[in-house]
C-alpha positions as CSV (number, residue, x, y, z in Angstrom):
1,M,332.5,-181.1,126.4
2,V,330.5,-182.1,129.2
3,Q,327.6,-182.3,126.4
4,D,329.5,-184.2,124.3
5,S,330.6,-187.0,126.7
6,Q,326.5,-187.0,127.8
7,D,325.0,-187.0,124.0
8,A,324.9,-190.5,123.5
9,Q,322.9,-191.2,126.5
10,A,320.2,-187.8,125.8
11,G,320.3,-189.5,122.2
12,G,317.3,-191.5,122.8
13,S,314.9,-188.7,124.3
14,L,316.2,-186.4,122.3
15,T,315.1,-188.4,118.9
16,E,311.2,-188.0,119.4
17,A,311.8,-184.6,120.7
18,A,313.5,-182.7,118.2
19,P,313.0,-183.4,114.3
20,L,312.6,-179.8,113.2
21,A,316.1,-178.9,114.4
22,G,317.3,-182.5,112.9
23,I,316.3,-181.1,109.5
24,G,318.0,-177.5,110.6
25,L,320.6,-179.3,110.8
26,I,321.0,-181.8,108.2
27,V,320.3,-179.2,105.5
28,L,323.5,-176.7,106.9
29,A,325.4,-180.4,106.7
30,C,324.3,-180.3,102.9
31,L,325.7,-176.6,102.7
32,S,329.1,-177.3,103.7
33,F,329.1,-180.9,101.9
34,S,328.6,-179.0,99.0
35,F,331.2,-175.8,99.9
36,L,333.4,-179.3,100.4
37,D,333.1,-180.5,97.0
38,A,333.1,-177.2,95.4
39,T,337.0,-176.8,96.7
40,A,337.9,-180.4,95.8
41,K,336.5,-179.6,92.0
42,Y,338.4,-176.4,92.0
43,L,341.9,-178.0,93.6
44,I,341.7,-180.6,91.2
45,E,343.5,-178.7,88.8
46,S,346.3,-178.6,90.2
47,V,346.5,-181.1,93.1
48,P,346.3,-185.3,92.6
49,T,343.0,-186.3,94.3
50,L,344.2,-188.5,95.9
51,Q,346.5,-186.1,97.8
52,I,343.2,-183.6,98.4
53,V,341.5,-186.4,100.1
54,W,344.5,-187.5,102.4
55,L,344.8,-183.7,103.4
56,R,340.7,-183.4,103.6
57,F,341.3,-185.6,106.4
58,V,344.4,-184.8,108.2
59,S,342.7,-180.8,108.2
60,H,340.4,-182.5,110.0
61,V,342.0,-183.8,112.5
62,I,343.8,-181.3,113.4
63,L,341.0,-179.4,113.7
64,S,338.6,-181.8,115.7
65,F,341.8,-182.2,118.1
66,L,341.6,-177.9,118.6
67,L,337.8,-177.7,118.8
68,F,337.6,-180.3,121.6
69,R,340.7,-180.3,123.3
70,V,341.2,-183.9,123.0
71,W,344.4,-183.8,125.1
72,K,342.3,-182.8,128.0
73,N,339.6,-185.3,127.2
74,P,341.0,-188.6,126.1
75,A,338.0,-190.3,127.2
76,L,336.5,-189.7,123.3
77,F,338.1,-192.5,121.9
78,K,336.4,-194.7,124.6
79,T,333.7,-197.0,122.5
80,K,332.1,-200.6,123.0
81,R,331.7,-200.7,119.0
82,P,335.1,-200.5,117.5
83,M,334.4,-202.0,114.6
84,L,331.4,-199.8,113.7
85,H,333.1,-196.8,114.0
86,I,336.0,-198.5,111.5
87,V,333.8,-199.8,109.2
88,R,331.8,-196.5,109.5
89,A,335.5,-194.5,108.6
90,F,335.8,-196.5,105.6
91,C,332.6,-195.9,104.5
92,L,333.3,-192.0,105.1
93,L,336.8,-192.3,102.7
94,G,334.7,-194.3,100.2
95,I,332.1,-191.3,100.0
96,T,334.9,-188.7,99.3
97,I,337.1,-190.7,97.2
98,F,335.0,-191.3,94.7
99,N,332.9,-187.7,95.0
100,F,336.1,-186.5,94.4
101,L,337.2,-188.3,91.1
102,A,332.8,-187.7,90.1
103,V,333.8,-183.8,90.6
104,R,337.3,-183.9,87.9
105,Y,334.8,-184.7,85.0
106,L,331.0,-184.0,85.8
107,Q,329.0,-180.8,86.5
108,L,328.4,-180.2,90.4
109,A,324.7,-180.7,89.9
110,E,325.1,-183.9,88.0
111,T,327.4,-185.6,90.9
112,T,324.8,-184.3,93.6
113,A,321.5,-185.4,91.6
114,I,322.6,-188.8,91.5
115,M,324.0,-188.7,94.9
116,F,320.2,-188.4,95.8
117,A,319.3,-191.9,95.0
118,A,320.6,-192.3,98.6
119,P,317.1,-191.6,100.2
120,F,315.7,-194.5,99.2
121,V,318.2,-196.8,100.1
122,I,318.8,-195.0,103.9
123,T,314.9,-195.1,104.1
124,A,314.5,-198.9,103.0
125,L,317.3,-200.3,105.5
126,A,315.9,-197.7,108.4
127,G,313.4,-200.1,108.9
128,P,315.1,-203.6,109.3
129,M,318.1,-202.1,110.6
130,L,317.1,-199.4,113.4
131,G,313.4,-200.2,113.6
132,E,312.4,-196.3,112.1
133,W,309.9,-197.5,109.9
134,A,308.9,-194.6,107.2
135,G,305.3,-194.3,106.4
136,P,303.4,-193.9,102.9
137,R,303.4,-190.0,102.8
138,R,307.0,-189.9,103.6
139,W,308.0,-192.1,100.8
140,I,306.1,-190.6,98.7
141,A,307.5,-187.1,99.2
142,I,311.2,-189.1,99.0
143,V,310.0,-190.3,95.3
144,I,308.7,-186.7,94.6
145,G,312.0,-185.5,95.5
146,F,313.8,-188.2,93.0
147,L,311.5,-187.5,90.7
148,G,312.7,-183.5,90.9
149,I,316.2,-185.1,90.1
150,L,315.4,-186.9,86.9
151,V,313.9,-183.8,85.5
152,V,317.3,-182.4,86.4
153,T,319.5,-185.4,85.0
154,Q,317.4,-186.3,82.1
155,P,318.0,-189.3,81.8
156,G,318.0,-191.2,78.5
157,L,317.6,-187.8,76.7
158,G,321.3,-187.4,76.5
159,N,324.8,-189.2,77.1
160,M,326.2,-189.8,80.2
161,H,329.2,-189.6,81.3
162,W,331.2,-193.1,82.5
163,A,332.3,-190.9,86.0
164,A,328.8,-191.1,86.7
165,V,329.9,-194.9,88.0
166,Y,331.9,-193.1,91.3
167,S,328.8,-190.9,91.9
168,V,326.9,-194.0,92.4
169,A,329.5,-195.9,94.1
170,S,329.8,-192.6,96.6
171,M,325.7,-192.8,96.8
172,V,326.2,-196.5,98.4
173,F,328.9,-195.9,100.9
174,Y,326.9,-192.6,101.8
175,A,324.0,-194.6,102.6
176,I,325.5,-196.9,104.5
177,Y,327.1,-194.3,106.2
178,A,324.0,-192.5,107.6
179,I,322.8,-195.9,108.5
180,L,325.7,-196.3,111.0
181,T,326.0,-193.3,112.0
182,R,322.5,-193.5,113.4
183,Q,323.3,-196.6,115.2
184,L,326.4,-195.0,116.6
185,T,325.1,-191.7,118.2
186,G,323.0,-193.9,120.8
187,T,326.0,-194.9,122.2
188,D,328.8,-192.7,121.3
189,S,329.4,-189.0,121.6
190,S,329.7,-186.6,118.6
191,A,332.9,-185.6,119.2
192,G,334.3,-189.1,119.0
193,M,332.3,-190.4,116.5
194,L,334.1,-187.3,114.2
195,I,337.7,-187.8,115.7
196,I,337.4,-191.9,115.1
197,S,336.7,-191.7,111.8
198,G,338.8,-188.8,110.7
199,I,341.9,-190.1,112.4
200,V,341.0,-193.9,111.1
201,A,340.4,-192.6,107.5
202,A,343.7,-190.4,107.1
203,I,345.7,-193.0,108.4
204,A,344.4,-195.0,105.5
205,M,344.8,-192.7,102.9
206,A,348.5,-191.3,103.8
207,P,350.4,-194.0,101.8
208,A,348.2,-193.0,98.8
209,G,348.6,-189.6,99.5
210,L,352.3,-189.2,100.3
211,T,353.4,-191.1,96.9
212,V,350.9,-188.4,94.9
213,W,352.4,-185.7,96.5
214,V,352.7,-182.7,94.5
215,T,353.4,-179.2,96.3
216,P,350.4,-176.8,96.0
217,P,351.0,-174.3,93.8
218,D,350.4,-170.9,95.9
219,L,349.0,-170.3,99.6
220,W,345.6,-169.8,98.5
221,S,345.5,-173.6,97.5
222,W,346.7,-174.4,100.9
223,V,343.9,-172.5,102.2
224,L,341.6,-174.2,100.3
225,L,343.2,-177.6,101.5
226,F,342.6,-177.0,105.1
227,A,339.6,-176.0,104.0
228,T,338.2,-179.1,103.1
229,G,338.7,-180.2,106.4
230,V,336.6,-177.5,108.2
231,F,334.1,-178.1,105.4
232,G,334.1,-181.9,105.2
233,G,334.7,-182.3,109.5
234,G,332.1,-179.0,110.2
235,G,329.6,-180.9,107.9
236,H,329.9,-184.0,109.3
237,Y,329.8,-182.9,112.8
238,L,326.4,-181.2,111.7
239,F,325.6,-184.6,110.3
240,I,325.8,-186.6,113.5
241,M,324.0,-184.2,115.3
242,A,321.1,-184.4,113.0
243,H,321.0,-187.9,113.1
244,R,321.2,-188.2,116.9
245,I,317.7,-186.0,117.3
246,A,316.2,-186.6,114.4
247,P,315.0,-190.2,112.5
248,A,317.0,-191.5,109.2
249,P,313.7,-191.4,107.4
250,V,312.9,-187.9,108.5
251,L,316.2,-186.4,107.4
252,A,316.4,-188.3,103.7
253,P,314.6,-185.8,102.4
254,F,316.3,-183.0,102.9
255,I,319.5,-184.0,101.8
256,Y,318.1,-183.6,98.4
257,T,318.3,-179.5,99.2
258,Q,322.1,-179.9,98.3
259,I,321.1,-179.6,94.9
260,V,320.3,-175.7,95.1
261,W,323.5,-175.4,96.7
262,M,325.5,-176.9,94.2
263,I,323.4,-175.3,91.3
264,A,324.2,-171.7,93.3
265,L,327.9,-172.4,93.2
266,G,328.8,-174.2,90.2
267,F,327.3,-171.2,88.7
268,L,329.3,-168.9,90.9
269,V,332.5,-170.5,91.2
270,F,332.6,-172.6,87.7
271,G,330.1,-170.7,85.5
272,D,327.5,-173.3,85.0
273,V,324.7,-171.8,83.8
274,P,321.5,-174.1,85.2
275,T,318.8,-174.7,82.7
276,V,315.1,-174.5,82.9
277,T,314.8,-178.1,83.5
278,T,317.5,-178.1,86.6
279,I,315.4,-175.0,87.9
280,I,312.1,-177.1,87.5
281,G,314.0,-180.0,89.2
282,A,315.4,-178.7,91.9
283,A,312.0,-176.7,92.6
284,I,310.5,-180.1,92.9
285,V,313.1,-181.1,95.3
286,V,312.5,-178.1,97.8
287,G,308.9,-178.3,97.4
288,S,308.7,-182.5,98.5
289,G,311.2,-181.4,101.3
290,L,308.9,-178.2,102.7
291,Y,306.1,-181.0,102.5
292,I,307.9,-183.1,105.2
293,L,308.7,-180.2,107.4
294,Y,305.2,-179.2,107.1
295,R,304.3,-182.8,108.3
296,E,306.8,-182.7,111.0
297,R,305.2,-179.4,112.4
298,M,301.4,-181.1,112.3
299,R,303.2,-183.6,114.2
300,K,304.3,-181.3,116.8
301,I,300.9,-179.2,117.0
């Protein structure tokens, strides 16, 4: 608890000191988000999408309260920027709703590939909004990573499903969410950011979630519904910590690693066999991220 109450003050010094740790955290966050999407895609066959979204945030809040013992540390709710928290929470809600709608119709790798336009938006906004300007080499790495995504999706060579618009909307919300997260890490604790966003989203989704309520068919479904909060809340806590200690343009290319996890889960859980172009594209994506990692290591030597 002491660490969480102090990390807002420490954020400024850590930003320059720990970019590699931030990269590791963002990779783990992407893995957690991949499990969240796979779980949601599995549940959508028997539970309404809006109900899954609502219970994802309800379990997120319950887990956060228990983990951080909020009843002993009410100071976590104190913030000088309440409106920024609310806007960020609704961005998180937008990410979740549109992404869950997308995975109902698209393969996991497809939804993730579309989301990978986000680093362009994040990198572009980080300069004017955060003062974190990306250099030409980092932009080149992002562009190369995005070319890898084009190899996977092959736009123009096939029919894109209309549900791709859901992924586009989710991507826009994600980019704004990332920028707002970086802004708040300078003044607010990681635990507070996680809890407040969960509470706002859970309250906002309650009417819709209760309106479409369908009792989950079995105990396994209940377990998976709770797991969405674990994967979602845990992933966003890692996401917050990553942006606390590393600049947004440094982290942006590593969002691309999520496609590796998505391809693996799509195959293992849903039997989606990756094509040769998917594997080649994923290799290009990983290569662009490794280049950024190499550059960060060279800067520390």
